[in-house]
N, C-alpha and C positions, 0 to 999 in steps of 0.2 A: 300780640305778645312781644315784648322787647327782646331783641337778640342779646344773648349773654356775652360778656366780654371774656377774653382769654383768662384773665385773673379770676373771674367768677367761676368759670369752668374748672380751673385748677383747684380752687377752694372747694368746689362741690365734689371733685374727684377725691380730694384728700379726706373729706368727711366720709365718703363712701368706703374708702380704704380703711378708715378707722372703724366703721361699722362692721366691715368684713373681718377685721383683725380681732374684734371682740368675741367672735363666734369660734375662733380657732382654739382648740384645746392646747394648753401650755405643756410642752413635753419636758420642761426643765426640772420637774420634781425628781427626787431620788427614786421613787416608786416607778415612775414612768421610764426613766433610764434603765432601771433594773429589768422591767418588762421587755423593753426593746432589746436589751442585751441577751436575754433568754431566747427571744425570737430569732435573733441572728445565729446563736449557737444551734438552735433547733434546725434551722434551714440548712446550715452547713453540714451538720451530722446527717440530716435526711439525705442530702445529695451524696454523701460518702457511702451511706448504707445502700442506696439505690444503684450506685454505679461502681462500688468497690470491687465487684467481681470482674470488671473489665480489665483489671490489672493482671489477670492471668491470661489475657488474650494475646494473640500474635498480631501480625499485620493482616489486613483484609481489604478487599475491594480497591478503592482509590489510593490506598497507602502505597501501592507499587508505583502508581503514576506520580505521586507527590514526593515519595521518599526513595525507595529502593531503586526505582527505575528512572529517577530524575537526575541527570548528570550535574545539574546545578546544586541540588541538595546534597548529593553524595560527595561534593568537593568540600563541604564544611564551610569554614570561613572564606576559602578561596572562591567559592561559588556565589557569594553574596552580591558581588558587583553584577554578575550576569542575572541574578534574580531581580535586581532593581531595574534592569535595562532590557528585559525581555518578557514576553508573554510566558506564563507558566508552562504551556505545552511545548515550548521550544526545548526546555530542559528534558522533557520526556521523549520527544520525537525527533529532535534535531532540526526541526523546521516548524514554521507556523502551520498548525494543524487546522483542518477544515471543520471547525466547530463554530456555529453561529454565536456571537456575543463577545468573544474574546475573554481572556482570563488574566487580569493583571492584579495580583494579590501579593505584593512583595513582602509585606510585613510578616504575615503568617508563614510564608515559605522561608523567610530569614530565620525565624525561630526554629523551624524544622532543621535548617542547615546547621544552626548552632548546636542543637541536640545531637545531630549526626557527628559533628566535630568531636564531641566529648564521649559519645556512647555508641557510635556507629561501627567501631572496629571489633566489637565483641560478637563472635559467631559461635553458635552452639553446634552440636553434632549434626543437626539437620540443615545447617546453613542458614538458620534463622537468626537475625540480629536481635536476640531476645532482650538484651539490655535496652536497646533503642526502643523496642516495642513497649517495654515496661515504662520507660520514662515518658514516651509519647502518651500512653494511656493515663499515667499519673497526672501529666500536665492538663489533659482534657478534663479529668475528674475535678481537679482543684479549681481550674478556671470556671467550670460549671457551678461548683459550690459557691465560689465568689460571686457568680452571676446571680444566684438565688439571694445572696445577701444584698447585692446592689439593687436588685428589683425592689426588695423590701424598703430600702432606704430611699430610693427614688420615689416610690409610690407614697411613702410618708410625706414627702415634700409636695408632691402633686396634689394628693388628697388631704390637704392641710386642715380642712374643716371636718374631717372624720377622725375617729380614733384608730387604734392599731388593728382592729378587726379586718378592715378592708384590705390594707396592704399585706397582712399576714395570710389571709385566705388566697389572694391572688398569687403571691409569691410561692405559697405551698403548692397550689395547682400547677404552677409552671415547673417546679422542681420534680414533681411526681409524675408528670404527664409522659406516658410511654412513647409518644410520638417523637421524643427527643433522643431515643436510643441510638438512631443512626448517627446523629451529630456527636454524641459523647463517645460512643463505642468505636467510631471510625476516626483514627488519628488525624487523617487529612482534614476532617471537618472542624478542626480547631479554628479554621478561618471563620466559621459561623459563630462560634462561641466568642471569639475575640471581637468580632465586628459588633455584636449586640452589647457586649460588656462595655466596650469603649463608648458606644453611643449613649448608654445609660449614664456613664460618668460624665459625658459631655452635657447632657441635658440637666444633670444634677447641678453642675456648676452654672449653667445658663440661668437657672431659676433664681440664683443669687444676684444681688445688685452689685454694680461696680465693674470697673474695667478689668481688674485682675481675674476675677472668675470667668469673664468672657474670653480672656486669652486662653485660660485652661480649657474652656469649653471648645474653642476652635481647634486647639491642639489635639484633644482627644477625639474630636470628630474626624480629623484628618487620619488619625491612627485607625479609626473605625473603617473608613473607606479603603485605606491601604490593606486592611485585613480582608475585606470583601465588600463589594460595591452595593450590596443590598440595602444598606442604610441610607442610600441616596433618598429614599422615600421619607426619611425623617424631616426633610424640608417641607413636606406637606403635613406631617403629623404634628409638628410643633405649633403651628398657628392654631390648629384645632384644639390642642391642649390649652392654649392661652384663652381661647374663646370660652371653653367650658369652665376652667378653674382659675384663670388669672385675667378675667375680662378687664379689670381696672388697669392692667399692664399690657393690654393688647398691642398698643402702638410700639412699646418697647420690645415686645416679643417678636413683632414683625421685623423690626430693625435687627434684632439678634439673628433671626432666621436669614436675613439678607447677608449678615456677616458669614454665616455658615455656608451660604450659597457661594460666596467667594472662595471658601475652602474647597467646596466641591468642584469649582472651576479649576483650581490648582490640580486636584486629583485627575479630573478629566483631561487636562492638558498632558499630564504625565502618561496617562493611559493612551492618549492619541499618539504620542511620540513612540511609546514602547510596545503597544499592544494593538494598535489599529483602531482605537476609538471605542466609545461606549457600546456601539452596535456591532462591533467586531469588524474584522477586515475580510472575512470570508462568509459566504452563504453556502452551507453544505448542500451537496447535490444528492444525498441519500436520505431516505426516510428515517434511518436510524439516528441521524444527527440533525435532521430537519423534518420533524414529524408531520408538518402541515404542507409539505411540498406538493404542489399541484392541487391542493384542496380548495374548493370554492367556499364562499362564505355561508352558503346554505348548509354545508356540512361542518365547517370550522366552528361557527358560533355555537351550535348545539353541543358539539364535542367539547368545547371549552367550558360550557356550563356544566356538563357531566363531570369534567375534571374538577371544577370548583366545588361541585356537590360531593365528590369523592373526598376532597380535602376536608370539607365540613364534617362528613361522616367519620373520618379518621380522627378529627378533633374531638368529637363526642364519644366515639367508640373505637379506640385505636387497636383494633384486632380484626383480621391478621395483618401484620405489617410485612413490607417487602422493600428490598434495596433497589428494586427496579420496576418501573411502570412504562417502559418504552414500547415501541411497536411490537406486537399488536395486543398488548395486555388489556387495554380498555376498549379498543375498537373505535371505528368512526361512527358517529351518531348523526341522526337527522331530527327535525322538530317533531317527527312522529314518535320519537322515543319518550316513554313516560318519565324516565330519569332526567332527561333534558328539561322537560316541562316542570317537573317538581323542583329541580335545582334552580331553575330560573325564578320560579315563584317564591321559594324560600329566600333566595338572595335579594330579589327585588323588595320583598316585604321588610327584610332586616335593614337594607340600605335606606328604604323609604322612611322607616321609623327613625333611624339614627339621624338622617338628614333633616327631618322635621324638627327633632329636638335641637339639633345644632343650629338650625336657622332661627328658631325661636330664641335661643340663648344669644345668638349674634344680634338679633334685632331688638332685644329688650332695652328699654330706655333707662331703667335703673338697675344697677348691679344687684343681683340676688344671690343668695347662698346656693351653691351647687347641691343638687340632691342626688339620690341613688339612681334616678332615671338618667341623669347626665353621665354618671359613671358607666352605665350599661351602653348608652349611645356612643360614648367615647371609645369604649372597648371595641364595639362593632366597627367604627370608622378606622381605628388603629389597625385592626385586622385587615380591613379592605384595602387600605392604603399600602400597608406593608406587603400584602399579597399581590398587589397590582404589578410589581416589577418582575415577579416570577410566574405570572398567570398566563402568559402568552397572549393576553388581550392587548397589551401595550406594544410589545415586540417579541419576536421569536427567540426563546432562550435555548433552543436546540434539543429539547426533550419535552415529553408530555408533562411529567410531574415527578416529584421526589419528596420524600418525607423531610429531608433536610431543608427544603425550600420553605417549609412552614415554621421554621424555628423562630424567626422574628415575629411573624404574624401571630403565632400562638400566644404571645404575651397579651395581645389585644383580646384574644379569645378568653384567656384566663381572667383578665380584668372584667370582661362582660359577665362571665359566669359567676365570679365573686360578687359582683353587684346584684346579680339575680338571686344568689343564695341569701344575701343579706336582706333583700326585699321580701323573699318568700318566707324566711324565718323571722322577719321583723327584728333583726338584730339591732340593738341600740348602738349606734355609732357616734352619738353626740356626747356621751358621758365618758369619763375615764375608763380605760380598758379593765374589764373584769372577765375572768374565765367562766364560761357557762357550758356545761356538757351538751345541752340541747343545741347551742349555736355551733359547737365544735363537732357535732355528730356527723355532718357530711364528710368532713376531713377524716374523722376516725374510721369511717366506712371506706372511703376512697383510698387512703394510704396503703392498707394491706393489699387491696385488690390491684392497685397500680404497681405496688412493689413486686408482687408476684409476676405480673406481666412484664415489667421492666427487667427484672433480674433474669428471668427465663430468656428474654430476647437478647440480653447481653451474652448469654451462653452461645446462642446461635451465631453471634458475631465473633466467635472464638478465632476462626480463620476462614479462608476462602471456601474450603470444602464444607465446613459446617454451615456457613451462610448460604451457599448455593444450593446445597441439598435441602435445607429447610424451606427455601423460598420457591423452589421450582414448581411446587403444586399450588402455591399462592397465586402465581402469575404464569399458568401453564402455556399461555399463548404469547409470552414475551420471547422474541427471537434472541435478544441479548442475554436474558437469564439462562436460556438453554445453551447458548454458545459459551458463556462464562463457566458453566458447570462442565461442559465438554472439555474446555481448555484445561481446567483444573484436574480433571481425571487423566487427561493426556500427560500433563506434567508429572503427576504421581506415577504414571506408567514408566516415564523416562527414568524415574528414580528407583522404583522397586521391581520393574519388569512384570507387573501384574497385568496379564493379558485380559482378565475380566474387566478391569478398569478401562483398558483400551477399547474393548467392545462397547462398553457403556459410553465412552467418549464419542465414538463414531455415531452411536444411536442418538445422543443428545444434540450433537452438532448437525446431524442430518435433519432433526426436527427444526432446528433453527433455520436451515436453508429452505425447508418446506414452508415455514411461516412467512419468510421474506426471501424469495428466490434471487433478489438482486443484492443480497447481503454478502459482499465479496469477502469480508473478514471471516465469515462463517465458511465459505467455500475454501478459503486459504487454509484455515485450521483443520478443516476436514481432509484436505490434501496431506497435511502433516501427519494426521492420524493414520491415513492409509499408508503413508511412507513407513510409519512405525510398525505397521502390520506387514510390511514388505509387499503390499498390494500396489505396485507402481502403475498399473493400468488405470485404476480408479484415481490414484493420486494425480496422474497426468490429466485426467478429465477435470478434476477439481481445479488444478492450477490453470488450465486453459480457460475454464469458466471465469476465474478471477480476472484474467487478462482481457476477456471479452468485456467485462464490466469496468475494470480499472487497468488500462494498458500499461501504466507506469508504476504498478505496485512492485516496489523494489525487491521485497523478500521473495515474491512469487517467482520472478525470473531465476533467482539463484536456486531455489529448491526444485523448480521444474528441471533445471539443468542437472541437478543431483539425481533425479529420477531417470532422466534420459541416460545418464552415464551408468548408474548403478543397476537400474532395472532393465534397461534395454541395450546396454553396451554400445552406446552411441556417443563416444567421447567428443567428437567434433561438434555435434549439436549441443551437447552438454556445455562445452566451452562457450558457445555462442550465447546461451542464456545466462551462464554464470558471469560472463563478462558484462552483460547488460545489468545484472543485479549490482555488481560492484560499481559500474559506471553511474548508476542511479543513486548510489550512496550506501549500499549494503556491503560495506567493506569490513575488514577485520582480520585478525590472525588466521583463524580457521578457514575463512573464505579464500585468502591468498594461498594457503597451503593446499587446499582441495583443488583450486584452479591450477596450481603449479603441477600437481600430480597428474591432473587430467592432460595437461600439455605433455608431460613426460610419457604418458601412454601413447600419445600420437608421435613420439620421437621428436617433438619440438622442444629441445632441451634449452635453447636460448630463452624462449618465453617462460619455460618452467623456472629457470634460474631467476629471471626477472621477478616472477611471483614470489619466490622464496626470499629474495632480497627485500621485497615489500613487507613480507611477513616478519622478517628480522627487524625491520624498523618498528613494526607494531609491538614486538616483544623481543628485545635483544637477548634475553636470558632464557629463551625457550630452546631446549636441547634438540627437540625433534626437528626444528627448522634446519639446524646445522646438519643433522643426519640426512635429511632430504637433499640439502645442498651438496653434501659429500657424494651421495649417489649420483646426483646430476652431473657434477664435475667429472666423476669417473666415466659416465656415459659419454661425456664430451672429450675424454682422453686426457684430461688435466689431472694426473695422479697426485701432483704436489698439493694443489688446492683441495682436492678431495681428502687427502690425508689431514690437512690443516683443519678442514671443516669437521672431520670426525674427532680430532683431538679436542677441538673447541666444545663439541657436544659432550665429550667425556668430562671435560673440566666443569661444565655446567651441571652435569648429572653423573656423579661417580658410580652410580649403579649400572652404567653402560659398560660392561666388561667386554669391550670390543677387542678383537684381534688386531694386529698391526696391519693386516692386509685387507683390501677391499674385495668384495665379491667379483666374480668374473662377469663379463658383459652380458652373457645370456641369463645368468641368475639375477643380475641387477634388473633386467627388464621384468622378470617374474616378481621380484620384490617390489618394484615400482608399481606393478599392477595390483599386487596385494595391498600395498600402501593406499592406493586409490580406492580399492574396494572397501577398506575399513574407514577411511576418512571421508569419503564422499557422502556418507549417510550419517555422520556423527556430528550433531549440532555443537557439541563441546569437544574440542580437539583433545583436551587433557584427559578426557574419559577414555579415549582410544589409545593414548600414548603407550601404556604398558604393552598392549597387543602389538603395536607398531615396533617397539623395541625388540620384542621377542622374535618377530618375523626377521628383522635385520640380523639379530644374533644367530638365528638358525641358518640363514643364508651364508653368513660369514663362516660359521663352523663347517658347513658342507663344502665351501670353497677350499 
């Protein structure tokens, strides 16, 4: 057989393209445009109905890490430069945190910073930035609603030889799937929504011909990666898409994928510079942040397949849901575990089927019309490729699993299920769209069921307390879930002095330490809980346990010193540990004040004054600092400076109705001791200030 020339091949390909184009339904009619417009409105309203009740929610879970507790975000516009030049955890912890993988997501955090700039100053009576929470939730809901629209539009373009039924069913399944509650209800997870939304826009432009659409495609792909790195897997998904549905443009598709690879390299370069690379700069040395630490492949592989099976189970039946699946929620598995075997069998069968269909399509000599089997196979491969980056099979992501990690992959699941529904119900996808109750029946059944599950789950995401209480029995063996609930109960005790919550806090955190005895965060917070109970003996045991595991835990040194001083009246030892805490970076106004008073108790007034001066630098408008300085100057015999400091305190706080004279030396020592007793155990100095002022005034009057 004679070899075809390049011109003959080109002519043959043109004929094939013409044949394919004749089978594509024309969407240009008014009726078709009207149908699609109704579908877009339906998807948008559906998303609002499913997630509208999140607008009543406050902050929860990672919102503290990303917003309230992130020094970059809370600077508003001023923090944007730091956001683009640092790992996200630097803003939360002040240093690169030991979490495998790195977190460089500047675009999503920039949006959070902008929201904080305009809405972050509004504080309600509970100290909750309610306006910021409302805006954050509203942003997520609207972005998710637009995602539903974009999925529909993109699938119309991908499945161009099918009518609107396939894109409509797939997009509807995506919008109503309860597995997405974590992403939409958690403000921080806007990064997931943005990343997939920008990816879909990128592919939408890529499927058009010409240089200008490709420029738009590259731009939106960069935005996608800058939101979150998960869409790196699109570089493998896009060629698969072209093989199944654009075989005649495969060469062009591969070239376009190469252009996006160049965009990905730009992103990876930025990540390498500012966040330590795609694989992160640190390998965590604790099971909580490195769950496969020390695990052999004979255990790791079956465990990974059980996790993959758990994801599939939640995809099919998303109940019950949990915000946490870390150690030891799922346990370690072996090949003797039936769940590991079943998961492996199901995954192998699905991938085997999809790969066979893909290979047949790739090897076919003549371009044929894609059928519904191709759609199902594409959905499976989409799911598998998108899941790979968060599966721990490729590299360690620092945790077992999380429902948010399934966000992108779930689109592949919805495509595959939509194809399966069309095949089982024998829905006509070749004729112009017509509504049929029989064909719509699966959606009419699933929408109210999914709506009930989603709306109720949104309520559980109301705030930390609601979420942690709801999920503690879903994952009873999760050390982190127990710890987070204990911390929340402890924080509530600090506010309302409810000692029942304090006891519950101790109980929950103790369970956390029992699940994982090396969990130093749990021991540390248990120490704080015992301090709140005035049980300094147990607090000391907890803090010493922390230092056995993590000798440089900066907070522990400081609070251990507080227990030594307040609980055991050992100011010299207290000073030693508090100095270490400040040296390691746990500084601040109340730290310097407490340390200064501790020095005052030991009659080391020079060091006390040095601490108070540092406190003054931290907050020059704090009246209590000047009160302490005045007492210290008086002890040192400098009456003039003591008087000046007291006058400055009164200027800053007119409620200080101080007499003109300072207390006598003996009473000053008593007042200094009392000041230490009240401040040494008070995490928030301003809470203790009224008591401190009253003590000073009492001593002044007696004098």
